[in-house]
N, CA, C and O atoms as a printed pandas DataFrame, in Angstrom:
     atom_number atom_name residue_name chain_id  residue_number  x_coord  y_coord  z_coord
0              1         N          MET        A               1  -10.272  -12.848   13.956
1              2        CA          MET        A               1  -11.217  -11.988   13.294
2              3         C          MET        A               1  -12.454  -12.758   12.875
3              4         O          MET        A               1  -13.565  -12.232   12.945
4              5         N          THR        A               2  -12.279  -13.983   12.445
5              6        CA          THR        A               2  -13.434  -14.719   11.958
6              7         C          THR        A               2  -14.502  -14.865   13.026
7              8         O          THR        A               2  -15.692  -14.870   12.712
8              9         N          LYS        A               3  -14.094  -14.984   14.289
9             10        CA          LYS        A               3  -15.075  -15.113   15.357
10            11         C          LYS        A               3  -15.892  -13.830   15.509
11            12         O          LYS        A               3  -17.078  -13.886   15.835
12            13         N          LYS        A               4  -15.273  -12.691   15.278
13            14        CA          LYS        A               4  -15.962  -11.411   15.396
14            15         C          LYS        A               4  -17.084  -11.274   14.372
15            16         O          LYS        A               4  -18.123  -10.686   14.673
16            17         N          CYS        A               5  -16.890  -11.804   13.174
17            18        CA          CYS        A               5  -17.917  -11.645   12.141
18            19         C          CYS        A               5  -18.444  -12.998   11.661
19            20         O          CYS        A               5  -18.893  -13.124   10.521
20            21         N          TYR        A               6  -18.389  -13.992   12.516
21            22        CA          TYR        A               6  -18.841  -15.327   12.119
22            23         C          TYR        A               6  -20.355  -15.396   12.002
23            24         O          TYR        A               6  -20.862  -15.923   11.011
24            25         N          ARG        A               7  -21.070  -14.898   12.948
25            26        CA          ARG        A               7  -22.533  -14.981   12.935
26            27         C          ARG        A               7  -23.197  -13.690   12.465
27            28         O          ARG        A               7  -24.312  -13.726   11.943
28            29         N          CYS        A               8  -22.530  -12.551   12.641
29            30        CA          CYS        A               8  -23.106  -11.258   12.299
30            31         C          CYS        A               8  -22.228  -10.536   11.294
31            32         O          CYS        A               8  -21.003  -10.647   11.327
32            33         N          SER        A               9  -22.865   -9.800   10.405
33            34        CA          SER        A               9  -22.120   -8.962    9.474
34            35         C          SER        A               9  -21.537   -7.771   10.221
35            36         O          SER        A               9  -22.186   -7.194   11.094
36            37         N          ARG        A              10  -20.302   -7.408    9.869
37            38        CA          ARG        A              10  -19.618   -6.295   10.531
38            39         C          ARG        A              10  -19.006   -5.354    9.500
39            40         O          ARG        A              10  -18.540   -5.786    8.445
40            41         N          LYS        A              11  -19.015   -4.064    9.818
41            42        CA          LYS        A              11  -18.329   -3.086    8.987
42            43         C          LYS        A              11  -16.829   -3.221    9.197
43            44         O          LYS        A              11  -16.373   -3.732   10.220
44            45         N          ALA        A              12  -16.069   -2.755    8.214
45            46        CA          ALA        A              12  -14.611   -2.807    8.310
46            47         C          ALA        A              12  -14.120   -2.065    9.549
47            48         O          ALA        A              12  -13.165   -2.503   10.191
48            49         N          SER        A              13  -14.748   -0.968    9.887
49            50        CA          SER        A              13  -14.336   -0.200   11.064
50            51         C          SER        A              13  -14.546   -0.992   12.349
51            52         O          SER        A              13  -13.736   -0.892   13.271
52            53         N          GLU        A              14  -15.606   -1.768   12.424
53            54        CA          GLU        A              14  -15.855   -2.596   13.608
54            55         C          GLU        A              14  -14.788   -3.688   13.728
55            56         O          GLU        A              14  -14.306   -3.973   14.825
56            57         N          ILE        A              15  -14.425   -4.292   12.602
57            58        CA          ILE        A              15  -13.408   -5.341   12.613
58            59         C          ILE        A              15  -12.055   -4.759   13.001
59            60         O          ILE        A              15  -11.344   -5.340   13.822
60            61         N          SER        A              16  -11.691   -3.615   12.419
61            62        CA          SER        A              16  -10.392   -3.017   12.735
62            63         C          SER        A              16  -10.326   -2.560   14.189
63            64         O          SER        A              16   -9.288   -2.708   14.833
64            65         N          ASN        A              17  -11.414   -2.011   14.712
65            66        CA          ASN        A              17  -11.444   -1.627   16.133
66            67         C          ASN        A              17  -11.261   -2.840   17.029
67            68         O          ASN        A              17  -10.537   -2.771   18.022
68            69         N          TYR        A              18  -11.904   -3.945   16.693
69            70        CA          TYR        A              18  -11.768   -5.182   17.461
70            71         C          TYR        A              18  -10.322   -5.662   17.456
71            72         O          TYR        A              18   -9.819   -6.145   18.471
72            73         N          LEU        A              19   -9.651   -5.526   16.304
73            74        CA          LEU        A              19   -8.254   -5.948   16.186
74            75         C          LEU        A              19   -7.268   -4.932   16.766
75            76         O          LEU        A              19   -6.089   -5.236   16.947
76            77         N          GLY        A              20   -7.758   -3.729   17.053
77            78        CA          GLY        A              20   -6.889   -2.690   17.612
78            79         C          GLY        A              20   -5.982   -2.047   16.574
79            80         O          GLY        A              20   -4.886   -1.591   16.901
80            81         N          ILE        A              21   -6.434   -2.009   15.321
81            82        CA          ILE        A              21   -5.646   -1.381   14.257
82            83         C          ILE        A              21   -6.485   -0.317   13.565
83            84         O          ILE        A              21   -7.704   -0.263   13.723
84            85         N          ALA        A              22   -5.804    0.530   12.792
85            86        CA          ALA        A              22   -6.487    1.624   12.114
86            87         C          ALA        A              22   -7.378    1.095   10.989
87            88         O          ALA        A              22   -7.015    0.160   10.275
88            89         N          ASP        A              23   -8.532    1.704   10.852
89            90        CA          ASP        A              23   -9.414    1.419    9.725
90            91         C          ASP        A              23   -8.906    2.249    8.556
91            92         O          ASP        A              23   -9.202    3.439    8.454
92            93         N          SER        A              24   -8.149    1.622    7.686
93            94        CA          SER        A              24   -7.489    2.361    6.609
94            95         C          SER        A              24   -7.705    1.657    5.272
95            96         O          SER        A              24   -8.186    0.525    5.212
96            97         N          THR        A              25   -7.343    2.349    4.223
97            98        CA          THR        A              25   -7.387    1.753    2.890
98            99         C          THR        A              25   -6.478    0.534    2.851
99           100         O          THR        A              25   -6.828   -0.470    2.231
100          101         N          TYR        A              26   -5.321    0.599    3.498
101          102        CA          TYR        A              26   -4.395   -0.533    3.539
102          103         C          TYR        A              26   -5.086   -1.753    4.165
103          104         O          TYR        A              26   -4.995   -2.857    3.628
104          105         N          PHE        A              27   -5.757   -1.563    5.271
105          106        CA          PHE        A              27   -6.458   -2.665    5.944
106          107         C          PHE        A              27   -7.494   -3.292    5.017
107          108         O          PHE        A              27   -7.610   -4.515    4.937
108          109         N          ARG        A              28   -8.238   -2.450    4.324
109          110        CA          ARG        A              28   -9.283   -2.963    3.438
110          111         C          ARG        A              28   -8.704   -3.687    2.229
111          112         O          ARG        A              28   -9.190   -4.758    1.864
112          113         N          THR        A              29   -7.663   -3.115    1.595
113          114        CA          THR        A              29   -7.132   -3.702    0.356
114          115         C          THR        A              29   -6.169   -4.856    0.591
115          116         O          THR        A              29   -6.103   -5.777   -0.223
116          117         N          LYS        A              30   -5.428   -4.821    1.682
117          118        CA          LYS        A              30   -4.421   -5.857    1.928
118          119         C          LYS        A              30   -4.886   -6.957    2.872
119          120         O          LYS        A              30   -4.310   -8.045    2.877
120          121         N          ILE        A              31   -5.906   -6.700    3.661
121          122        CA          ILE        A              31   -6.380   -7.695    4.624
122          123         C          ILE        A              31   -7.780   -8.206    4.242
123          124         O          ILE        A              31   -7.965   -9.401    4.014
124          125         N          LEU        A              32   -8.748   -7.310    4.174
125          126        CA          LEU        A              32  -10.120   -7.753    3.931
126          127         C          LEU        A              32  -10.349   -8.225    2.499
127          128         O          LEU        A              32  -10.951   -9.279    2.295
128          129         N          ASP        A              33   -9.887   -7.477    1.508
129          130        CA          ASP        A              33  -10.119   -7.862    0.111
130          131         C          ASP        A              33   -9.560   -9.248   -0.223
131          132         O          ASP        A              33  -10.253  -10.026   -0.879
132          133         N          PRO        A              34   -8.334   -9.592    0.200
133          134        CA          PRO        A              34   -7.859  -10.956   -0.073
134          135         C          PRO        A              34   -8.714  -12.037    0.592
135          136         O          PRO        A              34   -8.891  -13.118    0.031
136          137         N          LEU        A              35   -9.241  -11.753    1.777
137          138        CA          LEU        A              35  -10.116  -12.729    2.444
138          139         C          LEU        A              35  -11.429  -12.891    1.681
139          140         O          LEU        A              35  -11.988  -13.986    1.630
140          141         N          VAL        A              36  -11.914  -11.813    1.094
141          142        CA          VAL        A              36  -13.111  -11.885    0.251
142          143         C          VAL        A              36  -12.787  -12.638   -1.036
143          144         O          VAL        A              36  -13.546  -13.511   -1.458
144          145         N          ASN        A              37  -11.652  -12.296   -1.659
145          146        CA          ASN        A              37  -11.276  -12.920   -2.933
146          147         C          ASN        A              37  -11.038  -14.422   -2.815
147          148         O          ASN        A              37  -11.281  -15.157   -3.772
148          149         N          THR        A              38  -10.571  -14.889   -1.665
149          150        CA          THR        A              38  -10.351  -16.325   -1.463
150          151         C          THR        A              38  -11.594  -17.031   -0.923
151          152         O          THR        A              38  -11.605  -18.253   -0.775
152          153         N          GLY        A              39  -12.632  -16.261   -0.632
153          154        CA          GLY        A              39  -13.891  -16.855   -0.213
154          155         C          GLY        A              39  -14.064  -17.053    1.276
155          156         O          GLY        A              39  -15.067  -17.624    1.702
156          157         N          TYR        A              40  -13.109  -16.595    2.090
157          158        CA          TYR        A              40  -13.241  -16.761    3.535
158          159         C          TYR        A              40  -14.234  -15.775    4.138
159          160         O          TYR        A              40  -14.876  -16.068    5.147
160          161         N          LEU        A              41  -14.358  -14.605    3.517
161          162        CA          LEU        A              41  -15.353  -13.619    3.925
162          163         C          LEU        A              41  -16.291  -13.362    2.761
163          164         O          LEU        A              41  -15.894  -13.429    1.598
164          165         N          THR        A              42  -17.535  -13.068    3.089
165          166        CA          THR        A              42  -18.474  -12.601    2.080
166          167         C          THR        A              42  -18.702  -11.117    2.319
167          168         O          THR        A              42  -18.533  -10.621    3.432
168          169         N          ILE        A              43  -19.081  -10.431    1.283
169          170        CA          ILE        A              43  -19.297   -8.995    1.390
170          171         C          ILE        A              43  -20.718   -8.694    0.940
171          172         O          ILE        A              43  -21.231   -9.299   -0.002
172          173         N          ASP        A              44  -21.333   -7.762    1.622
173          174        CA          ASP        A              44  -22.691   -7.343    1.311
174          175         C          ASP        A              44  -22.769   -5.847    1.558
175          176         O          ASP        A              44  -21.844   -5.258    2.117
176          177         N          LYS        A              45  -23.848   -5.242    1.153
177          178        CA          LYS        A              45  -24.040   -3.817    1.414
178          179         C          LYS        A              45  -25.276   -3.629    2.274
179          180         O          LYS        A              45  -26.333   -4.196    1.999
180          181         N          HIS        A              46  -25.133   -2.845    3.294
181          182        CA          HIS        A              46  -26.248   -2.411    4.131
182          183         C          HIS        A              46  -26.294   -0.908    3.992
183          184         O          HIS        A              46  -25.478   -0.204    4.588
184          185         N          GLY        A              47  -27.228   -0.409    3.221
185          186        CA          GLY        A              47  -27.245    1.015    2.911
186          187         C          GLY        A              47  -26.046    1.343    2.042
187          188         O          GLY        A              47  -25.838    0.723    0.999
188          189         N          ASN        A              48  -25.260    2.313    2.472
189          190        CA          ASN        A              48  -24.046    2.684    1.746
190          191         C          ASN        A              48  -22.813    1.950    2.254
191          192         O          ASN        A              48  -21.746    2.041    1.648
192          193         N          ALA        A              49  -22.947    1.232    3.348
193          194        CA          ALA        A              49  -21.793    0.589    3.977
194          195         C          ALA        A              49  -21.616   -0.851    3.496
195          196         O          ALA        A              49  -22.588   -1.586    3.325
196          197         N          LYS        A              50  -20.355   -1.238    3.281
197          198        CA          LYS        A              50  -20.029   -2.633    3.014
198          199         C          LYS        A              50  -19.908   -3.344    4.353
199          200         O          LYS        A              50  -19.352   -2.803    5.309
200          201         N          VAL        A              51  -20.430   -4.551    4.410
201          202        CA          VAL        A              51  -20.309   -5.353    5.620
202          203         C          VAL        A              51  -19.726   -6.712    5.250
203          204         O          VAL        A              51  -19.937   -7.217    4.147
204          205         N          TYR        A              52  -18.996   -7.286    6.187
205          206        CA          TYR        A              52  -18.280   -8.533    5.973
206          207         C          TYR        A              52  -18.805   -9.593    6.923
207          208         O          TYR        A              52  -19.146   -9.307    8.071
208          209         N          LYS        A              53  -18.866  -10.814    6.431
209          210        CA          LYS        A              53  -19.302  -11.937    7.249
210          211         C          LYS        A              53  -18.495  -13.155    6.849
211          212         O          LYS        A              53  -18.150  -13.314    5.678
212          213         N          THR        A              54  -18.193  -14.003    7.795
213          214        CA          THR        A              54  -17.446  -15.223    7.515
214          215         C          THR        A              54  -18.288  -16.158    6.654
215          216         O          THR        A              54  -19.478  -16.352    6.903
216          217         N          ASN        A              55  -17.661  -16.723    5.654
217          218        CA          ASN        A              55  -18.294  -17.727    4.814
218          219         C          ASN        A              55  -18.209  -19.057    5.561
219          220         O          ASN        A              55  -17.161  -19.703    5.574
220          221         N          ILE        A              56  -19.307  -19.454    6.177
221          222        CA          ILE        A              56  -19.280  -20.629    7.055
222          223         C          ILE        A              56  -19.096  -21.936    6.299
223          224         O          ILE        A              56  -18.857  -22.971    6.921
224          225         N          THR        A              57  -19.200  -21.916    4.976
225          226        CA          THR        A              57  -18.902  -23.130    4.211
226          227         C          THR        A              57  -17.403  -23.342    4.061
227          228         O          THR        A              57  -16.963  -24.455    3.774
228          229         N          LYS        A              58  -16.607  -22.281    4.252
229          230        CA          LYS        A              58  -15.154  -22.395    4.144
230          231         C          LYS        A              58  -14.449  -22.359    5.485
231          232         O          LYS        A              58  -13.348  -22.893    5.619
232          233         N          VAL        A              59  -15.069  -21.733    6.482
233          234        CA          VAL        A              59  -14.437  -21.555    7.780
234          235         C          VAL        A              59  -15.294  -22.225    8.843
235          236         O          VAL        A              59  -16.490  -21.956    8.961
236          237         N          ARG        A              60  -14.671  -23.088    9.603
237          238        CA          ARG        A              60  -15.380  -23.754   10.705
238          239         C          ARG        A              60  -14.668  -23.429   12.018
239          240         O          ARG        A              60  -13.441  -23.467   12.107
240          241         N          LEU        A              61  -15.464  -23.112   13.022
241          242        CA          LEU        A              61  -14.905  -22.829   14.348
242          243         C          LEU        A              61  -15.056  -24.023   15.241
243          244         O          LEU        A              61  -14.646  -23.982   16.401
């Protein structure tokens, strides 16, 4: 997943589609939120949508 949003910000739906799983509340609260809370992903808002991007200071490819 980190490669998908390493250079570009992505919506949760884009990340879940890439992974082949449902874009659900479970995905956001159990997968994305912990990655944000530990600092591996950063979160921003573009309009009304939240977008996620890899924190390149914590994750190296």
